[in-house]
N, C-alpha and C positions, 0 to 999 in steps of 0.2 A: 735541128735545133731551131727554136723560134724565140724571138724577142717580143712577139706580139701577144700581149695578155688576152686580147679578144679571141684569139685562136683557141686558147685554153678554155675560155668561158663558153664557147659554142658546144663543146663536148667535154663535160667534166672528167669522165673516165680517161679519155684520150689525153686531155690536158694534164692530168696527174701523171700519167705514164710518160708523156713527153717531158714534163718537168723533171721527173726522176731520171730519165735518160740523159737529159741535159746536165743535171747535177753530177751524174756519174762521169760524164765527159769532162766537166770542169775539174772534178777531183783528179781524174787522170792527168789533166794538163798541169794541175798544181803539184803533182808528184814528180813531174819531169824535171830533170836537172837543168834543162835548157830553156825553161820558161822565161820569156821576155819580161823583165821586171816592169816595163811600161804597161803590160797587160794585167799584171797581178791585181791591182786595185779594182779594175773593171770586172775581172773574173770573180773576185771575192764578193763584190757588190751584187753581181748577177746571182751568185749562189745564195746570198742572203735573201734576195727577192724571191727566188724559187722556193726556198725553205719556208718563208712566210706564207706563200701561196699554198704550198702543200699542207702546212699545218692548218690553215683555214679550211681547206677541203676536207681534211680528216675530221676536224671539229664539226663541220656541218654534217658530214656523213654519220658521225657518232650520234648527234642530236636526232637525226632522222631515224636511225635504228632504234634509239631509245623510245622515240614516239611510237614507232610501229609496235614494239614489244609492249609498251604501256597500253596501246589500243587492244592488243590481244588479251590483256588481263581484265578489260572492261567486260562486265556481263552482257550478254546479248539482250536487246530490248524485246519484250514480249510481243 
C-alpha cells in the first residue's frame, strides 16, 4: 500500500491497480469487528481519496478511448 500519490502518477496502470488493491484492503479492515475506532476516520478518508483518484483515471481513460474511436471515424486524407 502507498500513501504517495506521485507513485501512482508515474505509472497510471500500476497506480490504478495499486489503488484498487489498497481499497480492497481498507474494505477488509472496515469489515473486521476488531477495527480500532481511532483508525476508522483515517481509513474512510483514505478510501475516499483513492475512489476519487480511480474515478479520475477512469474518466481520463474513457475520454482517451472516445478520442481514439472518433479518430477512426475520420476519413483518411487523400
